[in-house]
C-alpha positions as CSV (number, residue, x, y, z in Angstrom):
1,M,33.1,13.6,6.0
2,S,34.7,10.5,4.5
3,E,32.6,7.5,3.4
4,S,34.1,5.3,6.1
5,S,32.8,7.7,8.8
6,N,29.3,8.1,7.3
7,P,26.9,5.5,8.8
8,T,24.4,6.0,6.0
9,V,26.9,4.8,3.3
10,K,25.6,1.8,1.3
11,K,28.2,0.2,-0.9
12,N,27.5,-1.3,-4.4
13,H,24.3,0.7,-5.0
14,H,24.6,2.0,-8.5
15,I,22.3,4.8,-9.5
16,V,22.0,5.8,-13.2
17,V,20.5,9.2,-13.8
18,I,19.3,10.0,-17.3
19,G,19.1,13.8,-17.7
20,G,21.2,16.5,-16.0
21,G,18.6,19.2,-15.3
22,P,17.7,20.3,-11.8
23,G,16.1,16.9,-10.9
24,G,19.0,14.8,-12.3
25,Y,21.6,17.1,-10.9
26,E,20.2,17.1,-7.3
27,A,19.6,13.3,-7.5
28,A,23.2,12.7,-8.5
29,L,24.6,14.8,-5.6
30,A,22.2,13.2,-3.1
31,G,23.3,9.8,-4.3
32,R,26.9,10.6,-3.7
33,Q,26.1,12.1,-0.3
34,L,24.6,8.8,0.7
35,G,27.5,6.8,-0.7
36,A,26.1,5.4,-3.9
37,D,28.0,5.0,-7.1
38,V,26.3,7.5,-9.5
39,T,26.5,7.8,-13.3
40,L,24.7,10.8,-14.9
41,I,24.0,10.8,-18.6
42,E,23.3,14.2,-20.2
43,D,22.8,14.9,-23.9
44,H,23.3,18.7,-24.2
45,G,24.8,20.1,-21.0
46,I,24.4,19.9,-17.2
47,G,21.5,22.1,-16.0
48,G,19.4,21.0,-18.9
49,N,16.8,23.3,-20.4
50,A,16.4,25.1,-17.0
51,V,19.9,26.4,-17.2
52,L,20.7,26.5,-20.9
53,T,17.6,27.5,-22.7
54,D,14.8,28.2,-20.3
55,V,14.8,29.5,-16.7
56,V,18.3,31.1,-16.5
57,P,18.3,33.0,-19.8
58,S,14.6,33.8,-19.7
59,K,14.7,35.3,-16.2
60,G,17.9,37.0,-17.2
61,L,16.1,38.6,-20.1
62,I,13.2,39.6,-17.8
63,S,15.8,41.2,-15.4
64,T,17.1,43.2,-18.4
65,A,13.6,44.4,-19.1
66,D,13.1,45.3,-15.5
67,A,16.2,47.5,-15.7
68,A,14.9,49.1,-18.8
69,N,11.6,49.8,-17.0
70,N,13.5,51.4,-14.1
71,V,15.1,53.8,-16.5
72,K,11.7,54.7,-17.9
73,R,10.3,55.3,-14.4
74,A,13.2,57.4,-13.3
75,E,11.7,60.7,-14.4
76,K,8.6,60.0,-12.3
77,L,10.9,59.8,-9.3
78,G,12.6,63.2,-10.1
79,I,15.6,61.7,-11.9
80,G,16.4,63.3,-15.3
81,F,19.2,63.9,-17.8
82,T,20.8,67.1,-18.9
83,I,23.2,68.2,-21.6
84,G,24.8,71.6,-21.1
85,G,22.3,72.4,-18.4
86,E,19.3,71.7,-20.7
87,R,16.9,68.9,-19.7
88,V,16.8,66.2,-22.4
89,H,14.8,63.1,-22.9
90,P,17.2,60.6,-24.5
91,K,15.7,57.5,-26.3
92,M,16.8,54.2,-24.7
93,K,18.4,51.7,-27.1
94,I,18.4,48.0,-26.4
95,D,21.3,46.0,-28.0
96,L,19.6,42.6,-28.0
97,G,22.6,40.9,-29.6
98,A,24.7,42.0,-26.6
99,V,21.9,41.1,-24.2
100,N,21.6,37.5,-25.6
101,E,25.3,37.0,-25.7
102,R,25.5,37.8,-22.0
103,L,22.6,35.6,-21.2
104,L,24.0,32.6,-23.1
105,A,27.4,33.1,-21.6
106,M,25.9,33.3,-18.1
107,A,23.9,30.0,-18.8
108,H,27.0,28.3,-20.1
109,E,29.1,29.4,-17.1
110,Q,26.4,28.1,-14.7
111,S,26.3,24.8,-16.5
112,Q,30.1,24.4,-16.3
113,E,30.0,25.2,-12.6
114,M,27.3,22.5,-12.0
115,R,29.3,19.9,-14.0
116,A,32.4,20.7,-11.9
117,T,30.4,20.2,-8.7
118,L,29.3,16.8,-9.9
119,V,32.7,15.7,-10.9
120,E,34.2,16.9,-7.6
121,A,31.5,14.9,-5.7
122,G,32.6,11.8,-7.6
123,V,29.7,11.5,-10.1
124,R,30.6,9.8,-13.4
125,V,29.3,12.3,-16.0
126,L,28.8,11.0,-19.5
127,N,27.9,13.0,-22.6
128,G,25.3,11.4,-24.7
129,R,21.9,9.7,-24.6
130,G,20.6,7.0,-22.3
131,R,17.7,4.6,-22.6
132,L,16.4,1.8,-20.5
133,D,17.0,-1.8,-21.5
134,G,14.6,-3.5,-19.1
135,N,14.3,-1.9,-15.7
136,H,17.7,-2.8,-14.4
137,H,20.0,-1.8,-17.3
138,V,20.7,1.4,-19.2
139,I,22.3,1.7,-22.6
140,F,24.5,4.7,-23.1
141,A,25.0,6.1,-26.6
142,P,28.0,8.6,-26.6
143,N,27.7,11.8,-28.5
144,D,31.1,11.2,-30.0
145,G,29.9,8.2,-31.9
146,A,31.8,5.7,-29.8
147,A,30.4,2.2,-29.1
148,E,27.4,2.0,-26.9
149,E,27.8,0.9,-23.3
150,R,25.3,-1.3,-21.4
151,M,25.4,-0.8,-17.6
152,E,23.6,-2.4,-14.7
153,A,21.8,-0.1,-12.3
154,K,20.1,-0.9,-9.0
155,T,18.1,2.4,-9.4
156,I,17.3,4.4,-12.5
157,I,16.2,8.0,-12.3
158,V,14.7,9.6,-15.4
159,A,14.9,13.4,-15.6
160,V,14.8,14.2,-19.3
161,G,12.7,17.4,-19.2
162,A,10.4,18.6,-22.0
163,T,10.6,20.5,-25.3
164,P,8.4,23.2,-26.8
165,R,5.2,21.9,-28.4
166,E,4.9,22.7,-32.1
167,L,1.7,23.2,-34.1
168,P,1.5,21.7,-37.7
169,D,0.5,25.0,-39.3
170,A,2.9,27.2,-37.2
171,K,6.3,25.4,-37.5
172,P,9.1,27.3,-35.9
173,D,12.0,28.2,-38.3
174,G,14.4,29.8,-35.8
175,E,14.3,33.1,-37.8
176,R,10.9,34.7,-37.4
177,I,8.7,31.9,-36.0
178,L,10.4,31.0,-32.7
179,T,10.1,28.8,-29.7
180,W,11.4,29.9,-26.3
181,K,14.6,27.9,-27.1
182,Q,15.3,30.0,-30.2
183,L,14.8,33.5,-28.9
184,Y,18.4,33.9,-27.9
185,K,19.6,33.8,-31.5
186,L,18.0,37.2,-32.2
187,T,20.6,40.0,-32.7
188,E,18.1,42.8,-33.1
189,L,15.0,43.8,-31.1
190,P,11.9,42.8,-33.0
191,E,9.7,45.7,-34.1
192,H,6.5,43.8,-33.4
193,M,6.5,40.5,-31.4
194,I,3.4,38.4,-31.7
195,V,3.1,36.0,-28.8
196,V,0.8,33.0,-29.3
197,G,-0.2,31.5,-25.9
198,S,-1.1,33.4,-22.7
199,G,0.1,30.9,-20.1
200,V,3.0,31.5,-17.9
201,T,5.7,31.4,-20.7
202,G,3.7,33.5,-23.1
203,A,2.8,36.2,-20.5
204,E,6.4,36.4,-19.2
205,F,7.9,36.9,-22.6
206,A,5.2,39.3,-23.7
207,S,5.9,41.4,-20.6
208,A,9.7,41.2,-21.1
209,F,9.7,42.2,-24.8
210,H,7.2,45.0,-24.2
211,G,9.5,46.2,-21.4
212,L,12.4,46.2,-23.8
213,G,10.5,48.5,-26.1
214,C,8.8,46.1,-28.6
215,E,5.3,46.5,-29.9
216,V,3.7,43.3,-28.6
217,T,0.5,41.5,-29.4
218,L,-0.5,38.7,-27.1
219,I,-2.9,36.1,-28.5
220,S,-4.9,34.2,-25.9
221,S,-7.4,31.4,-26.7
222,R,-9.0,31.9,-23.2
223,D,-11.2,34.6,-21.6
224,M,-8.1,36.2,-20.0
225,V,-4.4,35.9,-19.8
226,L,-2.9,33.5,-17.3
227,P,-6.1,31.4,-16.9
228,S,-4.5,29.0,-14.3
229,Q,-3.6,31.9,-11.9
230,D,-5.6,33.6,-9.2
231,Q,-8.4,35.5,-11.0
232,D,-7.7,38.8,-9.3
233,A,-4.0,38.5,-10.2
234,A,-4.7,37.6,-13.8
235,E,-7.1,40.5,-14.3
236,L,-4.6,42.9,-12.8
237,I,-1.8,41.7,-15.1
238,E,-4.0,42.0,-18.1
239,N,-5.1,45.5,-17.2
240,V,-1.4,46.4,-16.7
241,F,-0.6,45.0,-20.1
242,R,-3.3,47.0,-21.8
243,S,-2.6,50.2,-19.8
244,K,1.0,50.0,-21.0
245,G,0.0,49.7,-24.7
246,M,0.1,45.9,-25.2
247,N,-2.4,44.6,-27.7
248,V,-4.2,41.6,-25.9
249,L,-6.5,39.5,-28.0
250,N,-8.7,37.2,-25.9
251,K,-10.8,34.3,-27.1
252,S,-8.6,34.2,-30.2
253,R,-7.1,31.0,-31.6
254,A,-4.1,31.1,-33.8
255,D,-4.7,28.6,-36.7
256,K,-1.7,29.4,-38.9
257,V,1.6,31.3,-38.7
258,V,3.5,32.1,-41.9
259,N,7.0,33.6,-42.4
260,T,6.5,36.1,-45.2
261,G,10.2,36.9,-45.5
262,S,9.9,40.4,-44.1
263,G,7.7,39.5,-41.2
264,V,5.0,37.1,-40.0
265,E,1.3,36.7,-40.5
266,V,-0.8,35.0,-37.9
267,T,-4.3,33.8,-39.1
268,L,-6.9,33.6,-36.3
269,G,-9.8,31.2,-36.1
270,D,-12.2,33.9,-37.4
271,G,-10.1,34.6,-40.4
272,T,-8.4,37.8,-39.0
273,I,-4.8,38.2,-39.9
274,V,-2.4,39.8,-37.4
275,K,0.9,41.0,-38.9
276,G,4.2,41.4,-37.1
277,S,7.9,41.1,-37.4
278,H,8.3,38.0,-35.3
279,C,6.1,35.4,-33.6
280,L,6.9,33.5,-30.4
281,M,5.0,30.2,-30.1
282,A,4.3,29.5,-26.4
283,V,1.7,26.7,-26.7
284,G,3.0,24.3,-24.1
285,S,5.6,21.6,-24.1
286,I,5.9,17.8,-24.6
287,P,8.0,15.5,-22.4
288,N,11.2,14.1,-23.9
289,T,10.2,10.5,-23.1
290,A,10.0,9.0,-26.6
291,G,12.6,6.4,-27.5
292,L,13.8,5.9,-23.9
293,G,12.5,2.3,-23.6
294,L,10.1,3.2,-20.8
295,V,7.0,1.4,-22.0
296,E,9.1,-1.7,-22.7
297,A,10.5,-1.6,-19.2
298,G,7.0,-1.5,-17.7
299,V,7.0,2.2,-16.8
300,E,3.5,3.7,-17.0
301,L,3.0,6.9,-19.0
302,T,0.0,9.2,-19.7
303,E,-1.4,9.6,-23.2
304,S,0.7,12.8,-23.5
305,G,3.9,10.8,-22.7
306,H,4.4,12.1,-19.1
307,I,5.8,9.6,-16.6
308,I,3.3,8.8,-13.8
309,T,5.0,9.2,-10.4
310,N,3.9,9.1,-6.8
311,K,4.8,11.6,-4.1
312,V,8.3,10.1,-3.6
313,A,9.0,10.2,-7.4
314,R,8.7,6.4,-7.9
315,T,7.1,5.1,-11.1
316,S,5.1,1.9,-11.7
317,R,8.4,0.0,-11.6
318,A,9.8,-0.1,-8.1
319,N,13.4,0.7,-9.0
320,V,12.7,3.4,-11.6
321,Y,12.1,6.9,-10.5
322,A,11.4,10.1,-12.5
323,A,11.7,13.9,-11.8
324,G,10.9,17.1,-13.5
325,D,8.9,18.3,-16.5
326,C,8.8,14.7,-18.0
327,T,6.6,13.6,-15.1
328,T,3.0,14.3,-14.0
329,F,4.1,16.6,-11.2
330,F,4.2,20.4,-11.1
331,P,6.7,21.6,-13.9
332,L,8.9,23.8,-11.8
333,A,12.7,23.6,-11.4
334,S,12.3,23.7,-7.6
335,V,9.9,20.8,-7.7
336,S,12.2,18.8,-10.0
337,A,15.1,19.3,-7.7
338,M,13.0,18.2,-4.7
339,Q,11.8,15.1,-6.6
340,G,15.4,14.2,-7.5
341,R,16.5,14.3,-3.9
342,T,13.4,12.5,-2.6
343,A,13.9,9.7,-5.2
344,V,17.4,9.0,-3.9
345,F,16.4,9.3,-0.2
346,H,13.6,6.8,-0.8
347,T,15.5,4.3,-2.9
348,M,18.4,4.2,-0.3
349,G,16.2,4.0,2.7
350,D,16.9,7.5,4.0
351,V,14.1,9.8,5.3
352,A,12.0,10.7,2.3
353,M,9.3,13.3,2.8
354,P,6.6,13.0,0.2
355,T,6.5,16.1,-2.0
356,Q,3.4,18.2,-1.1
357,I,2.5,20.2,-4.2
358,R,0.1,22.3,-2.1
359,N,3.2,23.8,-0.3
360,V,5.1,24.7,-3.4
361,S,5.6,28.4,-4.1
362,A,5.2,29.3,-7.8
363,N,6.0,32.6,-9.5
364,V,5.1,34.3,-12.8
365,F,7.9,36.7,-13.8
366,T,5.7,39.3,-15.4
367,S,5.9,43.0,-14.4
368,P,4.6,43.0,-11.7
369,E,5.2,39.4,-10.7
370,I,2.6,37.0,-9.5
371,A,3.6,34.5,-6.7
372,S,1.3,32.0,-5.1
373,V,1.3,29.1,-2.6
374,G,-1.2,26.8,-1.0
375,W,-4.9,26.8,-1.4
376,S,-6.4,29.2,-3.9
377,Q,-9.4,31.5,-3.5
378,A,-11.1,29.5,-6.3
379,A,-10.8,26.3,-4.3
380,L,-12.3,28.2,-1.3
381,E,-15.2,29.4,-3.3
382,A,-15.7,25.9,-4.8
383,G,-16.1,24.5,-1.3
384,E,-12.9,22.3,-1.5
385,V,-11.7,23.9,1.7
386,N,-13.3,26.1,4.3
387,G,-11.9,29.4,5.4
388,H,-11.6,33.1,4.8
389,V,-9.6,35.4,2.5
390,V,-8.4,39.0,2.7
391,K,-6.7,41.2,0.1
392,F,-4.6,44.3,0.7
393,D,-3.8,46.6,-2.2
394,L,-0.1,47.5,-2.3
395,P,-0.4,51.1,-3.6
396,S,-1.5,52.1,-0.1
397,N,1.7,50.6,1.4
398,P,4.2,53.4,2.5
399,R,7.2,51.7,0.9
400,A,5.3,51.1,-2.3
401,K,4.5,54.8,-2.5
402,M,8.2,55.6,-2.0
403,M,9.1,53.2,-4.8
404,G,6.5,54.6,-7.1
405,L,4.7,51.2,-7.4
406,Q,1.2,51.6,-8.8
407,F,0.0,48.0,-9.0
408,G,-0.2,44.9,-6.8
409,F,-1.8,43.3,-3.8
410,I,-1.2,40.8,-0.9
411,K,-3.8,38.1,-0.5
412,I,-3.9,35.6,2.4
413,I,-6.2,32.7,2.9
414,A,-6.8,31.1,6.3
415,S,-8.8,28.1,7.4
416,T,-11.8,28.6,9.7
417,G,-9.5,27.7,12.6
418,G,-7.2,30.6,11.7
419,T,-4.3,28.6,10.1
420,V,-2.6,30.1,7.1
421,I,-3.4,27.8,4.1
422,G,-2.8,30.0,1.0
423,G,-1.5,33.2,-0.3
424,V,-1.0,35.3,-3.5
425,V,1.4,38.3,-4.0
426,V,1.3,40.6,-7.0
427,A,4.2,43.0,-6.7
428,K,7.7,43.8,-7.8
429,S,9.8,40.9,-6.4
430,A,6.7,38.9,-5.5
431,S,9.0,35.8,-5.7
432,E,10.8,37.1,-2.6
433,L,7.7,38.3,-0.7
434,I,5.9,35.0,-1.0
435,Y,8.4,33.2,1.2
436,P,7.1,34.2,4.7
437,I,3.6,33.0,3.6
438,A,5.1,29.7,2.4
439,V,6.9,29.3,5.7
440,A,3.7,29.9,7.5
441,I,1.9,27.3,5.5
442,E,4.7,24.7,5.8
443,N,4.8,25.2,9.5
444,R,1.0,25.5,10.0
445,L,1.2,28.9,11.6
446,T,-1.9,30.8,12.5
447,V,-2.7,34.3,11.2
448,D,-2.1,35.6,14.7
449,E,1.4,34.1,14.8
450,L,2.1,35.6,11.4
451,A,0.8,38.9,12.4
452,R,2.8,38.9,15.7
453,T,6.0,38.5,13.7
454,F,7.8,41.9,13.5
455,T,8.3,43.5,10.0
456,V,10.5,46.4,9.1
457,Y,8.8,49.7,8.7
458,P,8.5,50.8,6.0
459,S,8.5,47.6,3.9
460,L,6.3,45.8,1.4
461,S,6.3,42.8,3.7
462,G,4.4,45.0,6.2
463,S,1.3,44.4,4.1
464,I,1.6,40.7,4.8
465,M,1.4,41.4,8.5
466,E,-1.6,43.7,7.9
467,A,-3.4,41.1,5.9
468,A,-2.8,38.4,8.5
469,R,-4.0,40.8,11.3
470,A,-7.2,41.5,9.3
471,L,-8.0,37.8,9.5
472,H,-7.8,37.7,13.3
473,T,-10.9,36.4,15.0
474,P,-11.5,37.9,18.5
475,N,-11.6,35.4,21.2
476,V,-14.5,36.9,23.1
């Protein structure tokens, strides 16, 4: 469709986007779709951390670990190897250098494809850093050292992401003490990876490296791993970790990490020293909002430096919006992308649906995965919402038996009136299985409507139907 035939086109609306991650990328495309002039400023590469150093390579690494686990499980399914008719049990070797080379190449290719899409859409893409000069101007500092450019903007969208948090006595060195950005420089599989932090990032990498064949110690300062997740799911994952030989240290705080030259030593709060070959610091992240001129422009931040936004991604300044991990919203790529689009729709007078965090599906890419959406069982038990919950263990599912799956469950939460309001899936590919529950929540389906929807037999999704059916209240 040409601009002249598009009734939504608004001329002379200049949007400047600072940051080219999922939020900035989607905002730029949405802006061009509605006819705005769009300039996008990105310091490192289109896609941001999500594509270059976080989501894409990390989930690629996890997929490699899943492939390794499938090889390990093959014998249990009756698949073996022979040489000259003799059954052998070959040892699997992981070439981490080759794995990381592939992951980084994949991330770079995706970044280049995204850049090409922006350019084709008519977005002006600039390489460098941007900062606010008041709330209607942006100063662009090119990476090539050229003179700065000051540009006027009717709307400014900040989507600068976040960076790994560092502890003063555990400074990453990129060799043995690592952040999640530095893992892809490794050329050999660590003998013993110590992971400090048992949130989503720590649990995912602990699961991945253990699946690749590393000895792994997971240090958690909390009572259990994944403290923000559904309790049943977190307990199951921790039990799986321990049953597979991972060393999980709960209620343990890492006070100091030292590179000894040949390995690392992690000193815990009680004085215990844990030795390994490498240490991954997964202790959260901090927003990249310093030096952007936000406070001077009147944009309100939290003490941690996160940009305070409302449900349409607008900040305390009417023409300044923000998206992604640098904001107070849910730090997920999908949420960032939605915020970016919503910001543009709102500033240009299009239909802007407020982002409902309660309807956002989230996933933890451990083995098995944890996916969740909607109200939690903890909220139900705390009286924040009224309803009922049912849980079906997956090992009893016919398809799960065929696949040799030993762990997992489907949990559905319904309101007292029978509407689906929450769900948790722990399973292989839980990230795919959560979708029908999310659709039910978004469209306010009842458990009966979900149960009446045909599923394939046999299938893992059949357990979703069974759980919904179990929540039926007879109308008698």
